[in-house]
N, C-alpha and C positions, 0 to 999 in steps of 0.2 A: 443486396447482400447475397453472396454465394455460399458462405459457410464460415465457421468459427473454429479457430484453434485455441484450446484452453490449456495454459501452462499453470500447473498447480491444481489439477482437477480434483484431487482427493481432499484438499483443504476446504475451509468454510466458504471462501469466495468462489472457488472453483466449483464446488457442489451446487451452490446457488446459481451460478452461471449456467450450469447444465439444466437446472430446473427452468430458468428463464427461457433458454433456447428451445427446450421441449415444448413449453407452452406456446411459443411463438412460431413453432415449426421450422426453426433454423437448424440446418445441417451441421453436425459436429465433424470436422475434418480430421483433427488430430487432438490427442490427449497426452499430457506430460505430467508425471508425478514422481514421487520418491520411491519408497519401498513397500507401500501398502498394496501389494499385488492382489490381495483378495478383493478389496474395494475396486481397484482398477479393472479387474476382470468383470465385475458386475457392471461397471460403467461402460466398458467396451462392448459387452453383449447388448446393453440397452441402447447405446447411441451409435454403435457401429462405425467408429472412425477407421480410416484406412491406415493411420500411422499412430503408434503409441511409443512414448519414451519413458524410461524409468532411470533410477539413480545409477545403477551399476550393472555389471554383467550377470551377477548372481540373481538379482531381481529380474533381469531380462530373461534368463534361462527359465526361471520359474513361470513367468508370465507366458512365454512361448508354449510351454507345456499346457498351461491352463487354457490358452486360446488356440490350441493346435487344430481345432475343427473350424476355425474362422480364417478369413483372408487377411486379417490385420497383420501389419508388419511391425515388429517390435525392435526398437533401437535403445541405446542407453548413453548415459554420461552427458557431458556438456555438449558434445557433438549432436547427440540425439535431441536434446532440448532445443538447440539451435535449428535443427531440421524441422522440428514441430512448429517452431515459431514462424518459419518461413514457408510452411507447407503449401503446396499447390492446392487450389480449390477453395482457399479461405480468403475472404476479403478482410476479416477482422482477426486480430490476435489478442486474446485476453491474457495479460501477464499477471498472474496471481501467485507466483512463487515468492517465497520469503527470502530476503537478503540480497546481497550484491550479486549473487549468482544469476539474478534476473537481468543484469546489465547487457551481457553479450547477446542473449536471445532477443532482447528488445531491439538492439541495434540491427540484428539480422532481420527482424520483422520489418523494421523501417526500410532497410535496403531492398527488401522484397516488395515494398509498396503497400504493406498492410496498414489498415487503420488500427491504431493501438488503443485498446481499452485497458488503461493502466491501473493496476491494483498493487503494483510492486513499487512502493515509494522509494526504496533504496536506489533505484535506477536514477531518479532525478536528484535525490539527496547527494549522492556521490558524484554524479557526472551530468548534472542537469544542463549545464552550459553546452557541453559537447553533444548531448542527446537532442536537445532542442534545435541546435544548429543543423544536425544531421536530418532531423525531421523537416525543417524548412527547406533544405537543399533538395530533398526527395519529394516535397509536396505532400507529406504524410500528416494526418491529423493524429494528435495524442489527446484522447478523451478520458477524463478522470473517472475512476470508479469509486475511490474513497468517498464516503458520504459527505464529508466536509468540502472537498474540492468539487464534487459534483454539484453541491448546493451553490457554491460560488459561481460555477460555470453556468448553471441554470439561471441565476439572477443576472448574470452579465449578458444574457440574451436580450435584456431590456436596455442595455447601455450602448449608445452609439459610438463612443470614443472612450478609451481607457483614461484619458485625461479628466473625464468626469468622475472618476473613482478617487475618493479621498482615502479610504481604508477598507481592508478586508478584515472581517471578524470571524475567526474560527471558534466554534463552540467545542467544549470538552465536558464529558460527563463527570470527570473527577475520578473515575475508576472505582475499583473495589475498596480502596483504602481512604476514601474521602473522610476528612475529619479526624484522622489518626494523629496523635501527637508524635513528636520525633522519638520519644522514648518507646512508644508502641511500635513504631516502624522498625526500630532496631531488632525486634524479635519476631517480625512478621514471617510466616511460613509461605512457601509457594502455594499451598492449597488455599490459603486465605486470599492471597493476591490474585488468584485466578478466578475468583467469584465475581465477575463483572455484573453490575446490576441491570444493564440494559441490552448489551450486545453479545452475540455469540461469535467469538473470534478465536483465532489460533492462540497458542500459549504465548508466543513472543509478543504479539500485538497487545494481548491482554495485560501482560506485565508492564509493557511500555505505556499502556493507558493508566496504570496505577501510579507510575512515576511522572506522568505527563510528558515523558520523552517522546512518545508517539506524536503529541501535538507539536512539539518542537520540530520533529522531522517533517511534519505536515506543513509547517511554516516555511521551511527550506524548500520543500516541493512546490508550494504555492508561489514562491518568488519566481521559480522557473516557468511554471505553467502559465502564469498571468503577467509575467514581465514586470514585477514590482520589487522594490527594495524592502528589506526586512522592517524598516521603520514605518512602512505602510501596512503592516499586519498587526493584529491584536488577537488575544486569546481571552475568552471568558468561560467560566465554569457554568454549565447549564445542565443540572442534574437530570432533568426530565428527558433529554435527548429527543426533543420534538423539533426545535429550531436547529437545523443542521449546519448553518453558517449564514453570515450576513454580509452585504455589501453596502458600505456607507458612501454616499455620493456627495459631490461638491456643494450641492445646495442644501444639504442637511437631511435629505431623505435617506431612509435605510430600507433596502430590499432584503427579504429573508426567504429561505426555502424551508418549508415545514413538512413534517410527515412522521408517521409512526417509525420507530427504529427497525427498519427492514431493508437489508442491503439489496434486495431484488429490484428496488426502485432505481437506485443509481446504476446498477448493472444494466438494467434494461435500457435506461436512457442513453448510456454509452454505446449500446449496440444498435439502437434505432434512431439516434439523432440524425436529423432534426425532427423526426416524427415522434409523437407521443401516442402510445397504444395502450389499450386496457391492460391492467396488471392485477395480480392476486393480492396486492398490498392493501391492507385494511385502511380505510379512510379514517382521518382523525375524527374522534368524537370530542368536539371542543368542550362540551359540558363535563366531560370526564377529566379534563386537564384545566382545572380552575386556576392553578397557580403555575406560572413559568418564572423561574428564578434565574438571575444572572449575577455572578460574583467574580471579582478579580482573582486570578490564581496566585496564591501566596505560599512561599516555602517549598516550591517545587524546583529543586536544584537542577534536575535533568532538563527541564524546560529552559531554564536560564542558560545552561551550557549549549543547548542546541541553537538558541537564538544568537548567542555569541558567535557560534560557528557560522551561522548564516551571514553575519556581518563581516567575517574574516575571509570567506571564499572557499574554493574547491578543496584544498588540502584539509582545512579544519572540518569541513562537513564530512569528508571521507573518514577522517580519523574518529570523530565522535560516533559515526554510524558503526564502524568496525568495533569500537569499544562497547557500544550498546549491545551488539549481537553477542560478543564474548561474555559480557557481564550477565546478561539474562540467562544464557546457557549455563553459566556457573551457578547462578542463584537457583535455577530450577533443579539442578543436580545436587544442591545442598553444599556446594563448595565455598560459597560466600554468603554473607547476609544481605538483606534487602538494601540497607544503606551503603553497602560497598559498591552498588551499581553507579551512583553518581561519582564516587571516588575514582573508579576506573575510567569513567568517561572524562573526568577532569584531567587525569594523567595523560590521556590520549590527546586531548586538546592542546596541552602544553607541548607535547612531543611534535605536533604538526607545525609549530612556529617557524621551523627552519626551512619549510617548503615554500615554493613560489605560489602565488595566488591561482594562476591558471595552469591546469595540468591536462595532459592528454589522457585518453582512456587507458592506455597501457601504464602510464605513470600512476593513475588512480588505483588500478588493480594492484600495482606493486606496493603502493603505500598501504593499501588495505591489508596485504599480507604482512608487511613490516609491523604495523600497529598490533596485529593479532599476536605476532611473535613476541613483541615487547611486553605485553600485559601479563 
């Protein structure tokens, strides 16, 4: 490994990636973030990347002043994000930006021959077929960073042939609103929905965890990552977040990857694969986890909508993803209620019915904009 470019460096996954890289002595080549220039300045001074990208020119001007005594070059916008994704001197690109804006940078990194440590699920949710085809053409590896997909990937190292795999089981914590009645959910506030019991994540992912939409998107992503159809994936509620996912094999054996809920483990595995190196992750104290529970998810409309999209294809997946982003943004800003989230996603899924199953990247981006305009 020569170095790492981190897209979304000021977010939860990005910050933990920097921690992992520092502990392993991995050079940071480029950083990309939004408008948090104060944090980005601190990261730039600590990790000394040659290239930094921010959301817009106003943030870029601010950061150039802050870093005027350093040699770092500051760029901005989508072009800057793409430049960071394909930056010289990096063998790996960590894509931890949120949303479909991660699609073009991921493709640029693939074209530049970078190994992709993927934490931007929307890239595969919206354009998984096209992205995986591009990666195969370029001989590029896409290694999952999400804890569930990393767990599956780790278990599959013991499998000789995917025909031996009967089913993949993704575990879900149930989020902050586990056990709430429908009546209670109608009056849930963003503050309540953001209190995840086990994981520290960004606001969008935390709300998606509460609706289980995040797990539905992960199922779509898993179909592309592992070359399986949606009927070979299952979801179970596992409140303890110790078993991160499971692989059920043809002979009835089930392989599981377990660990404390700490994202530094899957991040490190994606960066060091196929090696395993010491990490700061706390080992499991099995005596402290005397009960591991597993339940079927019931009453999660957003999960059902995402699984239906997985069965329909590109357009449906793109549409529900766009609607999910819009709905969460509106919920967090107080414009809609919690139960309006599945209603908007359902409308978007219906709107996608007129589109063909297989779309190009440009058609996917166009549909994304159209759905957002319609809602």
